[in-house]
Structure formats: structure tokens, C-alpha cells
N, C-alpha and C positions, 0 to 999 in steps of 0.2 A: 507495499500498501506504500502511494507517494505521489505529492502532485509537486509541477514544476514551481520554482519560484517564480516566474515569469507569469505562470495562472494566477497567482495567488494576490503577488502583488498589484499587478491590473483589475481582479475583480476587487479589491478589498483597501486599496489605496485611497478612496477620499471618505472612507467609512472611520477609517482607523488614520486616517493624517498621516499617511507615511510617505518619507521622501528618500527616495535612493539616494546616496549621498556618493558612491562608488562600488564599483565592481561589477558593473550590467553586464559585464561578458563572463558573469559565472551565473544570470538569472536562468539558463536551461540546467540547472543542477536539481533535482530531484529531493526536497526532505522528506523525511518519514516520519517525525514526528516534532512537537514543540515543545520545550523545556526554558524554565527561566533556573537563572546563573548566575551568582551574585560570584562565587569564588573559587578565585584558579586554580584551587586545589583539586576543587570538584570533575574538572574537566577531564579526568583521568576514567572518568565511568561513561566517557559517551563512547557509543557505538558505530557513529559515524553518521553520516545526512540527516543529523539536527537542523532545526532550526532554533536560536538560539535567543532570549532576551533578558536585558540584565538592563538594570536600573542605574549600573554603576558606583554601589551602594559601596565598593570600595574603592573608589576612583581617588581618596583623598593619599592613597600610596604614588611615589613619584612612578611615572612609567607604568601603572597599573594598566591602562586600557593596551597598549603597545603588545605587552605582555600576554594579556589573556586572550587577545585577537592571536597569538601566533601561538597561543595553545590551544586556542578553538583551530585554525588551520590544520595543526602538527595533528588532530584527533578527528579530521577530516570531517568538522561540520562544515552545516552548505551555505549558509550564512550568518549575521548577526542584526536584529536589533534593539537600540540603542532606545528607551525609554527617558529621554533628556526632559529637564526643570529641575529635580529639584539636587540629585546627586551629582548630576555630569550636564552642560550646556553643551550646545553645536559649538560653541566656538573651545571647547576645550579638548576639542579634537584635531590634534597636528597636521600639518600637512605631510609630514613621515608614516602615518597612521594612513592617510587618503592611499599614499602613493604604496604604501603595503599593499591594501587592498585590492588596489588594482592589477596591482604586480601578481598576485595571487588568484586573478580575478573570485574576489571573496565578495559577495555584495551587505554593504552594510548600509543600511535603514535605522534612519530615524523616526521615533512619534513621541508628540509633545503628552507629559505629565499626567492631559487631565484626560487621555483615553484610560479605560482601567484594562491592566494586566488580567486579569480573571478572566473578561468579555473576548478578548482579543485570542487568546488561548484555546477557550470553550469553544469560539467559534471556527477555529483552526483543525482543532480535534475533530469537531462534527464535519469538517469538510472531507477530512482523509477516511476517515470511518464511509462517509460515502462512495467517496471514491475508492475506495478499497471495495463494497458490496457490486457498484458498477463495473468496475475492472473486473473481478471475481466471475459476475452472472455474462457478461458479455465474453468472456474466456469461455463460461460451461457450455454455453451456448456455439461457439466455434467450434469446442471438441466434441460436441455433436454429429456436428455436421461432417466430421469425420468419424464419427463412429459408426455410420449407418445404418440402417434398420427404422425403425420408428422411433427411435431418439429423433437423428436427423431431421425426419418430416418434423415433428414437434419442433424442433428449434427452428427450421426452416419459417414454420408460422410466427413464432413469437420474435422471429430477427423479421420479419414482412410487415409484422405491425407497429416495430419502433421504426419502419422505414428504412431496415440498414440491409436489407436485403439485397436489392438491386441495385448495387452501387460495385464501381470499377474498383480492382483491388490488383495487387502482386504479392506473391507469397517469397519468403526467403527461407532457407534451411541452413543452419550450422550443427551438421552433427556433431556431439561430443565425445570427448576422447575415452569417459571415464563414463561405467553404465550405469552408474548413477549421481544426482549431485545432491550435496545438504541445501536443509536451508539458505545457509550462510552464502553457499556458492551462486545458489538460483538466484538472491537478493542482489548478490555485488552483480550477477551479469544483467538484470536486468534493470539496475538503476545505471549500470555501464552504458547500457544500451538507448534509454530513456534518455540520459543527456546529451549523448549526439543524437538522436533522432531528433529531438526537442527542436536543434539546429535548421530542419528541414522542412517537416512537417509535423502536426502534432493528429494526426488520422494514423493512430497504429496500435496493433493488439501482439503480446509478448505471451505466446504456451511455452511450455515443456512438454513434449509428448515426443515417447517413442524414441529415446537417447538422444534429443533433436530441440535444439532452442529455434523455433516458430515467429518471424518476423509477417506480420501482416500488415501490407500496407492500403488503408484504402485514401483513397484520391494520391496513389504516390505521387512522387515527385519526379521533375522530367529526370533532375539529374541522381537517380537514384543508387546506381554503380558509383559513384566519386562517394556518396553518401554511405556505402556500407565498405567501402575500402578505406575509409577512413574512423570505421566504428572495429574493424578488425583489430588493431592495435591494440585498442581500448578491454579487449575481453581477456579474462585471466587465458594464459594459453595452454594452463595445465587444464585445464577443463573442452579446450575444445580444441579438434582436428587441426583448423588457423585454414581451411575451404570453405564455401558458401556455396549455394546454387541459388536462384534464380527464377523464379515461373514466370512465361508472357504474361501481360496485363488478361484478366478475365473479365465479365461485363456484371457476372452477378458470386454472392458467394456461394450458392447452388454447384460453382465449380470447385469446390476448395477440395475435395479429393481429388479432384483433377490435378490444378494446381502444385498441388505437396509431393503426387507422384513426379511431377514433371522438376520441380527445384529439385529435391532428391537426388534424379536421374544427371542434372547439373554438379550437385555437390558431389556425386561419386566421379563423375570424369574429371572434375577439378582435386579431385584428389587422386585421381590415378595421373594426370598431367601435371601433378604438383604445380598448382596456378592456384593465387588466394579464391578469383572469382570467375565461374561461367553462368550464360544465362540458359537455359534451354534452346536459345534459339540458335545458339554456337554450337551447339550439338553436332550438327550433319547428320552423319548416319544413324547414329548414336538414337536420335529421337525417336526412331520409328521401330527397333528394337525395345525400349526401352517401354514403347506404350504397347507393345503389339498381343502382349499377355500369351506368346506362342513359342513356349521356353522348349518344349520339347518337340518342335519342326526345328526351332533353330539348332539344340545342339546336334540335329538329325545333320543337317547341312553341314556344322563344323565337320565333323566326324568325318566326311564323305569325302570333303576337298582337303582337311589337316592329316587326317588320324596316318596316313600312310608316313609322312614326315614327322611328325609326331614317333613314331614309335621306330621308325630309322635312327633317329637325335638318340632315342634311348637306349636303342642298343649298344649304338657307335661313338657315343657321346662326343657325338656330333654337334654343327650348327645350321644344321638346310632349315628351320621354320625361318628363325634370326634373320639369315639371310634372304628369304623369300619376302619377308616382309619387308626389307629393307630396299630393297631393289625395287618391288612393285611399287613404295609408296615415295620412291623418285623417280619417277617416269624411267624407268630398264634401264637404268643408268651404271655402269660395271663401273665407270670411274667413281661417282658418288658415291655408289655401294661399299668400294675396296677403302673410300677414305672415311666415310664414316663409321665404320666397323673394326676400323686400323688393321686392314687385313692386306696381302700383296694382290693382285690383280689375277694373279695366276690362280691364286686359291680360290677367289670368286669365281670365276669361268669353271671350274672343277668342280665347284659347287652345283653352280646352275646345271650343269649338266647330269651331273646327278639329281639333282629336283626334274627334269623335264621326264628323265627316265625313270622316275618314281612315279610319276603325276601322270606322263603320255600326253602332256597337253602344249599346248603351242602359248608359251608366256609373250608372245608378241600381239597374239588374237587379243582384240578390246572385249570379247565377251568372257574371254579365259581370265583376264587380267580383271575384270569387275569381280567375276563370281571368285573369284581367291581373295582380295581386297574385300568384299562385304564378306569372308570366314575370317579374316583377321580383326574386322570387327564386333564380331559376334565371339570372336576369342577373348578379346576384352569384356564384351559384356559380362559374357559368361567367369567370368573370373571375380567381377563383380558383383554378381548374383550370387557364387559362391561363399563370396566375403561376407556373408550375410548382410547385403544390402536392402534382401527386401525383409 
């Protein structure tokens, strides 16, 4: 449960006479709770991502405010509201403090003494609880769409009643590197995602589903791929594989299961190719394989074309299969194949003669080349499936 500082500031600035003094670049941060703190020694109890209120009760001590804010930043507090007028005045806030907050992207708000702290704390806590309820219900409905059956139908009806069903969306898959996330890890990922995504859009949901983090963008930003590439380094590397897959744009959330399949396929190929991000549209022939649902037929086609070479390689500890793949995917160039495999041209020529002998085909024939290149795409696909992609 969290709300962005930008959202809470815009919606309550007049009600509580809030003034943002500095740190505006940190408004995309999410706060998870609001807490009153006067004693710098109590900073050790912060868990991170709190929004703190202080009256400056201890401000008579020299450099107290600078030291206090430094400790708040160190404990990952996301912002500070100073209740000014009795113990601390706006004029007491030095240029050094303003510079510190600006440098650390730490929002510093001023609130006049006439505002009751109890009122703002009660209001913000209520908003946080309401946000949690709304967020949890939306996530429950989205997971229901993925579950299928009667649950899917019920969730479609509720989303339609809310006016959320027929809206364009894109889905992003971030596979987990671990079998399970604990609560603190999941919260850390959610907050990191929210802080970055808030720079681009406010229309998104974050789900944890089947060893994956799913980002569902309603009204996705035009520069969504830039957003995702900036996001990945902000996430805990020990929890995620470091690869992402992006679905095409869909017109309705009824297509959510299809979008998940597409994004998972893109993430799997991104992992195989050791690249950060791939969209489903970039997968070429892999798109057909992942969406065909004909695995038995694909295995049969794979065996018909490549099994003789696989058997020969296994018996003779040779590299005919790898040689043929490089040769076909580099326009039947003997020179490129030798260079890319660090092998003498004569050795490549010998291997190709052996390959032609085993498969009894003309590799210069375009139909034959297509059939064997497709078999290699199927080979990649089957390896991904056998690696528990499904």
C-alpha cells in the first residue's frame, strides 16, 4: 500500500496549506505510512518510505535540522513535513538544508502551525488504507482474468461495470530469479517500480504471478521501452533474471491471457539472446511457435530435420549441428562460418560435405534452407519449453 508524494501533494496542498520548499524531483516517490518524529534517535525505527512530520521541537540544538534530515535520508524516508510557527520558522531553514534536500531529491514541505497534525495524519492514513483496498481489488480482478473459467467471467463483468474493461493496455513480464519472494522483497520491487513508472504514467498495475512480476499499463506511454530500460537497473538484481518481455498493444483487458503469453515468450527469448528487453513484435518466427499450441507437431518436425545430425554429433563428438546453423544463418557463407566458429575453412568444407551426406539435401535450395532454418527456430523454442517456460 502506497501513494505517490505527487498525488498526495496535489490533492491536499490547499486543505493543509502545504508548501513544497525543495526536492521536487523526489515527488515520484511513494510513501507507505505517515509518522510523527521529533527525536533524531528514533530514526533507527524507520523501515523506509515513510512520510515524516516534525514540529521542530528539538530545533534549539545547533545543526539539529540538518542532522535530522541527513538521518531521514539515510533511513530511506521519502519526505518531511515541517509544522512551522512555534518551534521552527521558515526563516530557520538554511540554504545548506535546502541544497541538501535538492541534491538528494528529498521533498521538504512546510505546513503552518494552525493545521492540526492529528487531522493530516488521520486523513493520510485513511487515504493509504483506501488506496490499498482499491489496489488490492484491482489486482484481484486482473488475476481473475488470468485464472480463466467462471472467475474470469465474473471479473470481466466487474471491470466492465467500473469502465475499465475496454481500455488499451500493454503487459510486461519480468521473470523472477527465485522461486518465491518474501513480503519485504515484493514491497521493495513494487516501490522501485512505482517510483520510476510515476515519471511516465499513473495508469498501471503491478502483479506478482507464477514466478513473474507483471506490469500492466493502461494508456501505455509512447516511450514505454525507454521507461522499462531505465527501470531495470533500479530493481534488486538478486530477485530478477534481468530480462523483460513486452506484449503488443491490446484493445481490451479480455486479451490479458494472450498478452501474458506474448510477453512471457518475449522475456524467454530475451533471456536466450542475453538482451534486456524484447517486444513480442521483435521475435520473428518465434511468435508463430509460441502461439501455435502444436508442440507435438513441432517436436516431430524438429526430429525429422535435425535428429540425424544430433545422433552423429553425439556418437562422434563432432559439431555438425552448430556448423550447419551458423552456415544457414549467415547466407551459406563458408568464409563467415569459418570466422565465426574459429575453424579452418577446410574443416568447415569437410563438415558441410558430411552434413549433405547425412541429410541428403541441397543446402543451396531455398526451400531446403527454409525448412532447416525453421527447424533451428523450433530447436530454440523446445529448449525454452523444456526449461520450464510453460
